[in-house]
Steps between C-alpha positions, in 0.01 A plus 500: 500500500786734566633451146156570352474816713838611382407425140188712529717779628734447202205530258416840654853606413503349150155625401587875537463686171876571450599136565229372256642742239857371557366146480349561156805676374722221629285230324502686176874559502546134605304363212698720261826378650376136481398544135834639387749203473797720575385566865341294776368529854832547670625737232185712513495531878870582503470769223193668657612476863670845503171659394348394835754670728271811549200274593427357842620137541154349506387661172840426340501133580139463391590652162812292468327172591218579249770550234607145585139364480453673165822364358386145597179551313666668204743218428213277388388735228813478291536124568151425365469754221864524372669177632753732672522454876483847663633345813721181564210334686278554194699254285284206608186697409608521134487116470117494485407867503633586160350190330164601648543850346592351164173299505292815558468452879718789611233661707433174682879445561547854635194475727630167627849639561376814678253305723761239587743774593228656720429175681871414558568848652184498706592175679853625555377826655267306729806296603693817575209647698480214747859362501703820499395616858570153640844482331583857610412424868714185479792695349497755783701240702779502241840635603797585269591125470146397396470789256836406335388137483179605318701713258752222453203264428377745236843513325530118506151452370592700187792274446316175573165571335602705201482350155818682413838326547601525872842639414344786292257574778773517760722711271219754456430500876864553590521800265190638677672450840811682370294796376318519835825543696606809311488816715531567876496202735203553732674323791861640486458811286776401265474558126489196275575491128416873442847569331482870599163561339275708729193395299560141624505585871147374538567209260309407187142627518272199478249686278760609246631146469153363450392749232820419308500124549133451408394806295802582288626140486171367373456784247857438350425132460149565341658754263754243390231233441305751282148418603222528242144474621248308293202341656125456544253772589250450772195662659329362805125541531287420808340189340843336452594579858187344652526188281866458586439545874224236487745256330782565749310351799572155355874551564484572877754225573750665263440832666568357847805302396654790310432740789667262745804468277525874443466593869772242596742618223439864590576458875802258469611707263480300176349776300207554259673356191576154647158501655330559163698216328446260789124568514473463122678160518275381783186612318612298193574200712170496678290598200255254330614642163889553530532467117306824455762702690690727264211508258274754670394326827335746738649313811840583358428862544334467846789319671805728421312825547353394839828375627697805378270746673483300819878483510558867413258607772602258780868606451403808698430298809863434603589852387254661746547269791869408489647763264592216260382565141356197320550644142688774317200728518458440869874589537434832323209575728707411803760750382218763460380440858855547637532822298184626667642417842289186555678183603317192368475227765295409803519846658329648189173344626547664839638844412321563168182294527296752294754479211506115494126453505442780255738314261325159555160664442628661178597151373134399504389823333784512257427144383137588431586824335761322287250243378254761396759716322652219291155357410386833364817641332654204318477659150693804612796294633503287184517823296796624697699197390478617141717808581853427369737396788751746357268772632421345832860406606640861508204612700560224761875580520415872561256406775771281657751793489247742660422248773874442577573878504216575737638271776780739602488763215845390381630407156728244669188289562406516130850384407476215754160410363653453155787292646256271684299485178802354314544255780134403479539453127808276534335302772200425272725419204710261706183356665594605849198562730442853627269414792785362730708812434207728588425297808859520627518873424182558705572265792878503502535787754224361722644140496850634578377713792305206646795267458750743667256576782467119558885466499538776750244355738662152476863635515569367153353155529294357220328274745238779551339386184441156656420629851118447489247272337359774275826641360640146469206380294518807268875462451469126431224560246722769333791262474277227353377744229861620431621144442177385320649551147756232584233235547431451128877485432549234770203300372632512138840395629360205693284383209809519273704291747225238515492468120876466494482214756245305297656220285 
């Protein structure tokens, strides 16, 4: 009952006229970002974050989170109409969404995708509503050792659960740690790797790095690929919407299964992209007509879209309660909260209760507004894709530069944005993941501080991380995830030895 009372108070905050306006603006910008293949949820939030500095934190986070919801919705439009995934997690949607559009069922495919996205996000927000306060109260008992163990678990989970090669994931993460150490040491006051540059006394600004890595890096890669947009046109009328909704009730098992997969992958953090592929594979396996998948099967649209939205939304749960982002976009939002002077974690629910519950209430409202916006404006977004990318790309680069300059009003930041943009481009060309780098850049200082505080309290003994049942379990789980990639290698080695022994 306490959670419901707090949620009602949050709705009173979110339902104010200015916040509703920011919500609509955020959804619209988010759909635009999701439609343009050169951008994405994390990119859009990073680029537009400086524009929210003059707003109060509650309104700012509502607008930024709605940009994220809109980007999740928008990615399905390009996947279904143009066979171009607007987001990485929309790749699985193209498998059956585009064939449906080619058969003249584009409106049905889009309605299915938008509704599935709505359902997945709704279940994830309900999970956040009732689980976040419990997790936050539990985390109030955490000391520096427990907090470092949780952060170590997050780093190890990216190594153990990522589809990328473990060595590439660790290399990206180590680079992020190195970048996070630049500047003044918060414990001793010594300068580290500044090389006499006064602009680096505070280290690399997280926001500048993210704008460059995601925004500029993605644009450079997209320009090199030379995208040309050719696809189907679509218009959704109310009759198609009602007919599709009536048909979707038959797939309630797929909705529940995909939501469970998405929520788990969002919290762990596996991410929306693996969740969409995993859910698609499970839907195909449990389907009565698996041979129809890839030819325009409606269940092949339901599964990935539901899982992707559930994962993308539930990734905010560990970010709010523990200060651990479950996705690149959650990492960007975490950086935004810290810029506004808000420390994500269990104390956020105690010291800034109005902010937290206003944000959770806005998730419900933003999801509803997003569904209405995309159902009524599909033709406009499809028309935008017919603008040559040679026109769109320079506009995006200028917006990135303005966003970087407004952080500290310094041209040095614009230069660093371009440097990070080149790094982002090289990472994508060499197929190195950016998410571990961003995670280490955001949490590096925090993890280092907690580690050093633990070492001071234990007089330099690592046994503090095994001094209690809670911290021991977390550290043990982290080590299991860190070593998990070795299991397939050992299994392959053992099977090879058995075959060699056989006569």
